[in-house]
GUVO-5025 format. One record per residue: x, y, z of N, C-alpha, C, O in turn. Coordinates in Angstrom, 3 decimals, always signed. Example, Ala and Ser with C-alpha at 12.3 -4.5 7.8 and 13.67 -1.06 7.14 Angstrom:
! residues 2
+----------+----------+----------+----------+----------+----------+----------+----------+----------+----------+----------+----------+
!     n_xx !     n_yy !     n_zz !    ca_xx !    ca_yy !    ca_zz !     c_xx !     c_yy !     c_zz !     o_xx !     o_yy !     o_zz !
+----------+----------+----------+----------+----------+----------+----------+----------+----------+----------+----------+----------+
!  +13.190 !   -5.690 !   +7.800 !  +12.300 !   -4.500 !   +7.800 !  +13.200 !   -3.300 !   +7.800 !  +14.236 !   -3.319 !   +8.465 !
!  +12.850 !   -2.250 !   +7.080 !  +13.670 !   -1.060 !   +7.140 !  +12.900 !   +0.030 !   +7.870 !  +13.409 !   +1.138 !   +8.039 !
+----------+----------+----------+----------+----------+----------+----------+----------+----------+----------+----------+----------+
END
This chain:
! residues 75
+----------+----------+----------+----------+----------+----------+----------+----------+----------+----------+----------+----------+
!     n_xx !     n_yy !     n_zz !    ca_xx !    ca_yy !    ca_zz !     c_xx !     c_yy !     c_zz !     o_xx !     o_yy !     o_zz !
+----------+----------+----------+----------+----------+----------+----------+----------+----------+----------+----------+----------+
!  -27.267 !   -0.029 !  +12.501 !  -25.827 !   -0.176 !  +12.402 !  -25.174 !   +1.116 !  +11.923 !  -24.086 !   +1.460 !  +12.384 !
!  -25.814 !   +1.832 !  +11.011 !  -25.222 !   +3.056 !  +10.477 !  -25.263 !   +4.217 !  +11.463 !  -24.580 !   +5.221 !  +11.259 !
!  -26.046 !   +4.099 !  +12.519 !  -26.139 !   +5.169 !  +13.515 !  -25.178 !   +4.985 !  +14.683 !  -25.364 !   +5.610 !  +15.727 !
!  -24.178 !   +4.161 !  +14.540 !  -23.246 !   +3.894 !  +15.632 !  -22.661 !   +5.192 !  +16.178 !  -22.534 !   +5.351 !  +17.392 !
!  -22.308 !   +6.115 !  +15.299 !  -21.713 !   +7.380 !  +15.721 !  -22.722 !   +8.527 !  +15.702 !  -22.329 !   +9.693 !  +15.699 !
!  -23.992 !   +8.215 !  +15.689 !  -25.031 !   +9.235 !  +15.692 !  -25.628 !   +9.436 !  +14.314 !  -25.244 !   +8.765 !  +13.356 !
!  -26.573 !  +10.367 !  +14.219 !  -27.237 !  +10.616 !  +12.940 !  -26.236 !  +11.034 !  +11.864 !  -25.261 !  +11.732 !  +12.141 !
!  -26.491 !  +10.604 !  +10.657 !  -25.638 !  +10.989 !   +9.530 !  -26.503 !  +11.089 !   +8.286 !  -27.692 !  +10.770 !   +8.321 !
!  -25.916 !  +11.525 !   +7.204 !  -26.693 !  +11.764 !   +5.983 !  -27.355 !  +10.489 !   +5.462 !  -28.366 !  +10.560 !   +4.763 !
!  -26.802 !   +9.338 !   +5.791 !  -27.381 !   +8.075 !   +5.322 !  -28.600 !   +7.652 !   +6.127 !  -29.434 !   +6.891 !   +5.634 !
!  -28.713 !   +8.137 !   +7.360 !  -29.786 !   +7.659 !   +8.229 !  -30.756 !   +8.743 !   +8.679 !  -31.853 !   +8.428 !   +9.142 !
!  -30.383 !   +9.993 !   +8.555 !  -31.233 !  +11.089 !   +9.039 !  -32.415 !  +11.321 !   +8.105 !  -32.391 !  +10.941 !   +6.934 !
!  -33.437 !  +11.947 !   +8.646 !  -34.626 !  +12.289 !   +7.865 !  -35.047 !  +13.713 !   +8.185 !  -34.671 !  +14.267 !   +9.218 !
!  -35.831 !  +14.298 !   +7.291 !  -36.416 !  +15.615 !   +7.526 !  -35.384 !  +16.707 !   +7.719 !  -34.416 !  +16.809 !   +6.965 !
!  -35.605 !  +17.529 !   +8.750 !  -34.720 !  +18.676 !   +8.988 !  -33.308 !  +18.233 !   +9.367 !  -32.336 !  +18.915 !   +9.044 !
!  -33.193 !  +17.099 !  +10.049 !  -31.854 !  +16.588 !  +10.388 !  -31.105 !  +16.186 !   +9.122 !  -29.903 !  +16.429 !   +9.015 !
!  -31.794 !  +15.577 !   +8.164 !  -31.162 !  +15.228 !   +6.889 !  -30.709 !  +16.492 !   +6.162 !  -29.609 !  +16.529 !   +5.610 !
!  -31.550 !  +17.525 !   +6.158 !  -31.186 !  +18.784 !   +5.500 !  -29.932 !  +19.384 !   +6.134 !  -29.062 !  +19.897 !   +5.429 !
!  -29.839 !  +19.321 !   +7.446 !  -28.653 !  +19.830 !   +8.141 !  -27.419 !  +19.022 !   +7.761 !  -26.365 !  +19.589 !   +7.474 !
!  -27.549 !  +17.695 !   +7.759 !  -26.429 !  +16.829 !   +7.381 !  -26.016 !  +17.077 !   +5.934 !  -24.825 !  +17.117 !   +5.627 !
!  -26.982 !  +17.241 !   +5.054 !  -26.707 !  +17.487 !   +3.631 !  -25.944 !  +18.787 !   +3.440 !  -25.003 !  +18.851 !   +2.648 !
!  -26.347 !  +19.817 !   +4.164 !  -25.671 !  +21.113 !   +4.074 !  -24.220 !  +21.000 !   +4.551 !  -23.324 !  +21.608 !   +3.966 !
!  -23.993 !  +20.227 !   +5.606 !  -22.637 !  +20.044 !   +6.127 !  -21.733 !  +19.314 !   +5.138 !  -20.539 !  +19.601 !   +5.055 !
!  -22.297 !  +18.378 !   +4.396 !  -21.473 !  +17.574 !   +3.488 !  -21.408 !  +18.119 !   +2.073 !  -20.605 !  +17.637 !   +1.275 !
!  -22.220 !  +19.099 !   +1.737 !  -22.267 !  +19.608 !   +0.359 !  -20.965 !  +20.276 !   -0.060 !  -20.514 !  +20.071 !   -1.187 !
!  -20.354 !  +21.059 !   +0.802 !  -19.148 !  +21.806 !   +0.439 !  -17.990 !  +20.905 !   +0.025 !  -17.387 !  +21.149 !   -1.021 !
!  -17.656 !  +19.882 !   +0.794 !  -16.511 !  +19.066 !   +0.375 !  -16.776 !  +18.194 !   -0.852 !  -15.830 !  +17.739 !   -1.495 !
!  -18.029 !  +17.957 !   -1.182 !  -18.354 !  +17.086 !   -2.308 !  -18.894 !  +17.908 !   -3.468 !  -20.105 !  +18.022 !   -3.653 !
!  -17.984 !  +18.479 !   -4.244 !  -18.392 !  +19.235 !   -5.423 !  -17.652 !  +18.693 !   -6.645 !  -16.745 !  +17.872 !   -6.507 !
!  -18.028 !  +19.139 !   -7.817 !  -17.478 !  +18.598 !   -9.069 !  -15.967 !  +18.776 !   -9.163 !  -15.263 !  +17.862 !   -9.593 !
!  -15.467 !  +19.931 !   -8.768 !  -14.028 !  +20.194 !   -8.852 !  -13.243 !  +19.232 !   -7.961 !  -12.226 !  +18.684 !   -8.383 !
!  -13.708 !  +19.030 !   -6.743 !  -13.004 !  +18.131 !   -5.833 !  -13.168 !  +16.678 !   -6.249 !  -12.264 !  +15.868 !   -6.043 !
!  -14.301 !  +16.344 !   -6.828 !  -14.500 !  +14.979 !   -7.322 !  -13.528 !  +14.672 !   -8.457 !  -12.968 !  +13.577 !   -8.518 !
!  -13.326 !  +15.632 !   -9.350 !  -12.387 !  +15.451 !  -10.458 !  -10.971 !  +15.280 !   -9.929 !  -10.244 !  +14.391 !  -10.372 !
!  -10.578 !  +16.120 !   -8.992 !   -9.246 !  +16.021 !   -8.397 !   -9.062 !  +14.672 !   -7.707 !   -8.027 !  +14.024 !   -7.864 !
!  -10.070 !  +14.255 !   -6.945 !   -9.990 !  +12.978 !   -6.235 !   -9.902 !  +11.812 !   -7.214 !   -9.145 !  +10.870 !   -6.981 !
!  -10.662 !  +11.860 !   -8.301 !  -10.630 !  +10.798 !   -9.303 !   -9.248 !  +10.702 !   -9.939 !   -8.703 !   +9.606 !  -10.069 !
!   -8.679 !  +11.831 !  -10.334 !   -7.344 !  +11.828 !  -10.960 !   -6.287 !  +11.293 !   -9.998 !   -5.423 !  +10.508 !  -10.388 !
!   -6.360 !  +11.718 !   -8.755 !   -5.391 !  +11.242 !   -7.767 !   -5.589 !   +9.753 !   -7.496 !   -4.613 !   +9.028 !   -7.305 !
!   -6.831 !   +9.292 !   -7.477 !   -7.105 !   +7.863 !   -7.292 !   -6.492 !   +7.043 !   -8.415 !   -5.891 !   +5.998 !   -8.167 !
!   -6.639 !   +7.510 !   -9.648 !   -6.045 !   +6.806 !  -10.792 !   -4.528 !   +6.766 !  -10.689 !   -3.912 !   +5.732 !  -10.945 !
!   -3.925 !   +7.890 !  -10.314 !   -2.466 !   +7.946 !  -10.188 !   -1.978 !   +7.000 !   -9.091 !   -1.024 !   +6.246 !   -9.285 !
!   -2.638 !   +7.049 !   -7.949 !   -2.244 !   +6.193 !   -6.832 !   -2.459 !   +4.709 !   -7.158 !   -1.632 !   +3.871 !   -6.800 !
!   -3.557 !   +4.386 !   -7.829 !   -3.810 !   +2.994 !   -8.216 !   -2.750 !   +2.514 !   -9.199 !   -2.289 !   +1.376 !   -9.107 !
!   -2.363 !   +3.370 !  -10.134 !   -1.288 !   +3.023 !  -11.066 !   +0.015 !   +2.754 !  -10.341 !   +0.733 !   +1.811 !  -10.674 !
!   +0.325 !   +3.583 !   -9.347 !   +1.535 !   +3.361 !   -8.547 !   +1.456 !   +2.038 !   -7.796 !   +2.457 !   +1.334 !   -7.669 !
!   +0.270 !   +1.698 !   -7.298 !   +0.103 !   +0.445 !   -6.575 !   +0.320 !   -0.745 !   -7.512 !   +0.997 !   -1.706 !   -7.146 !
!   -0.243 !   -0.685 !   -8.702 !   -0.058 !   -1.761 !   -9.683 !   +1.420 !   -1.881 !  -10.052 !   +1.929 !   -2.989 !  -10.225 !
!   +2.105 !   -0.754 !  -10.172 !   +3.534 !   -0.782 !  -10.488 !   +4.338 !   -1.515 !   -9.423 !   +5.368 !   -2.114 !   -9.732 !
!   +3.882 !   -1.478 !   -8.173 !   +4.595 !   -2.225 !   -7.124 !   +4.273 !   -3.715 !   -7.198 !   +5.069 !   -4.540 !   -6.751 !
!   +3.116 !   -4.067 !   -7.758 !   +2.747 !   -5.474 !   -7.877 !   +3.476 !   -6.167 !   -9.014 !   +3.858 !   -7.329 !   -8.879 !
!   +3.677 !   -5.483 !  -10.129 !   +4.212 !   -6.121 !  -11.334 !   +5.584 !   -6.751 !  -11.137 !   +5.791 !   -7.878 !  -11.588 !
!   +6.535 !   -6.077 !  -10.482 !   +7.848 !   -6.711 !  -10.331 !   +7.853 !   -7.884 !   -9.357 !   +8.826 !   -8.636 !   -9.310 !
!   +6.791 !   -8.054 !   -8.586 !   +6.717 !   -9.098 !   -7.571 !   +6.392 !  -10.432 !   -8.237 !   +5.228 !  -10.826 !   -8.314 !
!   +7.412 !  -11.116 !   -8.712 !   +7.211 !  -12.362 !   -9.457 !   +7.524 !  -13.606 !   -8.631 !   +7.582 !  -14.710 !   -9.173 !
!   +7.727 !  -13.439 !   -7.325 !   +8.080 !  -14.606 !   -6.512 !   +6.864 !  -15.455 !   -6.140 !   +7.010 !  -16.484 !   -5.481 !
!   +5.678 !  -15.038 !   -6.552 !   +4.478 !  -15.836 !   -6.329 !   +3.865 !  -15.687 !   -4.956 !   +2.907 !  -16.388 !   -4.632 !
!   +4.391 !  -14.793 !   -4.141 !   +3.820 !  -14.631 !   -2.804 !   +2.483 !  -13.886 !   -2.883 !   +2.270 !  -13.039 !   -3.751 !
!   +1.610 !  -14.223 !   -1.967 !   +0.297 !  -13.575 !   -1.921 !   +0.431 !  -12.201 !   -1.275 !   +1.194 !  -12.017 !   -0.328 !
!   -0.316 !  -11.252 !   -1.799 !   -0.306 !   -9.895 !   -1.253 !   -1.584 !   -9.674 !   -0.459 !   -2.602 !  -10.324 !   -0.697 !
!   -1.517 !   -8.766 !   +0.467 !   -2.693 !   -8.395 !   +1.249 !   -3.423 !   -7.272 !   +0.527 !   -3.029 !   -6.109 !   +0.612 !
!   -4.490 !   -7.627 !   -0.184 !   -5.223 !   -6.587 !   -0.907 !   -5.909 !   -5.623 !   +0.054 !   -6.074 !   -4.447 !   -0.268 !
!   -6.310 !   -6.105 !   +1.230 !   -6.940 !   -5.188 !   +2.186 !   -5.933 !   -4.151 !   +2.672 !   -6.275 !   -2.978 !   +2.823 !
!   -4.715 !   -4.568 !   +2.915 !   -3.670 !   -3.625 !   +3.332 !   -3.339 !   -2.653 !   +2.199 !   -3.202 !   -1.452 !   +2.431 !
!   -3.211 !   -3.166 !   +0.985 !   -2.915 !   -2.308 !   -0.166 !   -4.046 !   -1.320 !   -0.426 !   -3.794 !   -0.157 !   -0.743 !
!   -5.288 !   -1.775 !   -0.294 !   -6.435 !   -0.896 !   -0.513 !   -6.501 !   +0.184 !   +0.559 !   -6.783 !   +1.344 !   +0.256 !
!   -6.246 !   -0.187 !   +1.797 !   -6.237 !   +0.797 !   +2.878 !   -5.165 !   +1.856 !   +2.628 !   -5.409 !   +3.048 !   +2.816 !
!   -3.990 !   +1.424 !   +2.207 !   -2.915 !   +2.363 !   +1.890 !   -3.316 !   +3.274 !   +0.741 !   -3.073 !   +4.480 !   +0.790 !
!   -3.929 !   +2.706 !   -0.291 !   -4.390 !   +3.498 !   -1.434 !   -5.370 !   +4.584 !   -0.980 !   -5.228 !   +5.746 !   -1.361 !
!   -6.345 !   +4.214 !   -0.183 !   -7.352 !   +5.175 !   +0.285 !   -6.703 !   +6.274 !   +1.122 !   -7.012 !   +7.453 !   +0.946 !
!   -5.813 !   +5.896 !   +2.024 !   -5.152 !   +6.905 !   +2.856 !   -4.301 !   +7.852 !   +2.023 !   -4.251 !   +9.049 !   +2.306 !
!   -3.635 !   +7.335 !   +1.006 !   -2.830 !   +8.196 !   +0.133 !   -3.708 !   +9.159 !   -0.656 !   -3.346 !  +10.323 !   -0.828 !
!   -4.842 !   +8.698 !   -1.132 !   -5.749 !   +9.576 !   -1.888 !   -6.310 !  +10.658 !   -0.972 !   -6.363 !  +11.826 !   -1.355 !
!   -6.724 !  +10.282 !   +0.224 !   -7.309 !  +11.255 !   +1.144 !   -6.293 !  +12.259 !   +1.670 !   -6.644 !  +13.387 !   +2.015 !
!   -5.036 !  +11.845 !   +1.728 !   -3.990 !  +12.764 !   +2.217 !   -3.744 !  +13.801 !   +1.173 !   -2.905 !  +14.681 !   +1.363 !
+----------+----------+----------+----------+----------+----------+----------+----------+----------+----------+----------+----------+
END
């Protein structure tokens, strides 16, 4: 199932895994992880702030809210 789009770091082995690891190492470093974490916290706080005033009892789509949160963090 994980190979739907071809080999990746989760499914590759040996030299192919080493190649995949090298490709993904640059974007995943401590500095970028810290930035992403801080932005995730800020965006999640903003999302909660939109939920709090909603007192009419209507159900929210957490999948839609989560997708929006992820897209905002990645942008």
